[in-house]
N, C-alpha and C positions, 0 to 999 in steps of 0.2 A: 174789172178796168185798176187800172195801178191810182194811184193815189197823186196828185202832184207836189214837191219838195221845196224847199227853199231852202238852199245852203248859205246860204250872206253869210252867215255867224251859229257855228256849228258846235254845241259845248263838248267836248269829249269829259265825261266827269267818275270818280268815284267815291269813294270813303277816304279814301289814304288824297287824296287829291287836294281836299279841301281842309285841313288841318282839322284845328278845333271845332269845326264851322258845322254846325248837323249837310249831308251831302242835297234835306231835298227846303232846305233853307235855302241854299248858291241856287237850286235849281228852280223856284218857285221867282228867286230872285231875279235870276238872269231871265227868264220867261217877260215880267216886267219886264223886262229891260230892251225885249226884242230878239230876243236866241233865238232861230227858225227850225231846229233839232238838235237832238241830244242824245249821243250815244253812253248808255253806260257799260265801261271797265272796270270791273273787277276781275285783279289776279288769283286775286289768296285770302280769296273766302268760302264757305261751303257750300255746295248747290242751293242747300232752303235757305241761307242770307241772300244767295243771289239774287236767290225769288221772289223775296220778301223787299227789298230795295228795293228793285224791276217795274214790282205790283207795287209799291210806294210812289216814287214814279209817274208811272203812269197814268195813274189817279189825279198829280198835277195835271202833265200834257196834256190829257185827256181834251178835259176840258177848252184849251186855250189851241182845240188841235194846234199842238209841234208833236211832230212825229219822237215817235220813242229806237233810240238806235241801242242794238243788244251785243255786245262787242262777242266775237266767238262764237258763245253757249247760242247757238238754235233748238237747245230743249229745250235752257227757258223763255225765250225770243218766242214759241208757240207758248208754251205756259201761260206767261201773261198776255199774247196777245199783240205782242210790238210791231208796230209798224216793219222791221225789218233789224237785221244785221249784217255786220261787220266785221272783212274775217281779214286773216291776214297770211301773208304767205305762205306760212308753215301748219295755217288750221284748217278746217273744212276747204276739202275744192267745192268753189264757184257750182261746176255743172250736179252737182246732193245739196247745198245750199239749194237751192233755186229750184228742187225739184224738192224739198223736204219746205222749203217756204211756199211755193204758190207761186200765179207770175205774179198778182199783186202787189209781194213784198220789193222790199226798198235792201238793196243788194251796192254797198260797196268795199273793195277791196284796196288793202294799202300794197304801193308799187315802192320795190327796194332797186333795183334799176332798169334801163333803157331799152332791155331784153320782154322782162315780163311788162312793163308800158307794149309792146309790138304785139306779146301771145292775147293783153287780154282787150286787141282788138277784135279778136273773134268770140268773146265771151259775151251771155247773159247777164249783165253789170249793169247795177247803176249810177256808179263814180266813181271816182277814182281817188286816192288820199295821198299826192305828193309830198314829199318830202324824204326825213328832216330837210328845212331850206334853210333855218340854222341850226347850231347844237342845244339839244333840246336833253333837260335833267327828265325830264317824267316819263321817259322812253330804251332806258339803259343796253340792247344792247341796238341802236338805233341805226343805219347808214349814214355812209361818208355826208355829211350836208350837201346840199344842190345852189345855196346862192342864188341868189337872182338868176345866175345864168342856165344856172342845171332847170331852175325850175319852169325857164321860159320855153327851155329844148325837150324837156319832155313834156308842156302842153303844148310844144305843137302837136308830139308825135302823138294824142289821142283824140277818137271823138266824141272820147266822154264827159262828162259834165267833171268835174273835176277839183278839189279843194286844195288848198296851203298848206300845210303844217309845220311843226319846229318849233318854237322859237318865236311863234308871228303876234302883233303886235298892231296896233291901229298907227303905232307912226311909221309900218312899210304895210299898208294895208291898200291902200290906194291904187301901188307901186305895183299890188301884187295884183291886183285886181287886172288893173295895165301892159299887166305882163299875159291875163287872160283867164286869170282865177274865177274858177266862177264860186264862190265864198273861200272863209279862213273856216276851220281847225284848229280849236283853242280848249287848253289843260290851265295855263293856272293865271292868262290875262283875264280869266271873267275866278278858278273859286281863287285862288288867291287876291283876290282885287280885296280893298277897303270894302265897299261895292259894289256886290256885281251886275246891279240893274242898271247903276253908272256906267260901268266899265262893258256891259256889252249896249250899250246906247255908241257909246263910242268908237267902237268899231266896228257899227254897222253905219253909223257917220262917215268913218272914214275908207272907209270900204265903196259908198257909191260917189270921192272924193274922187275921182281917179283923176290919176297921174301919172307922168310922162316919165 
């Protein structure tokens, strides 16, 4: 049976996103602050390095009951016993990912267009990534920013739980929740924060304060 999961404060991190600070330290502090899910996203490392990093994060997250999601690399997810994978539009198709990962895995999918959101209604995915809400430097090839209006439009098009992603901060967290966001997916807001634990706490507090 698939475990429950909480999208409220969803950290996406890799070694490069953490600057000089060790990834494991950032993740450990973020979990102390209340991060509810962690996605490991590494683009320019070897398979062995990816495996070692994923294994390190799994050892940190498992005792806290926080799911580990692996970006794209289903082989790595299976090897370390990660709870799920996140795929993009050019990655492995969702139906194949589901077959490989099994019915209990958490599978997320990034959305780049309205048409993709509509198509996802027929897919066996657990959540969608809707964005970027605002311009972001953490993903060079991102699509046109949605803004609040575009996010609300796409959120209204899908039955799937959805996270807002793309330069999301505590300042806009409450408003995004009022527009239907089930959680916030962040990189820099936590990875580049002086205190990742406090940054996670602030994001959660702000998201809980729903604003019109």
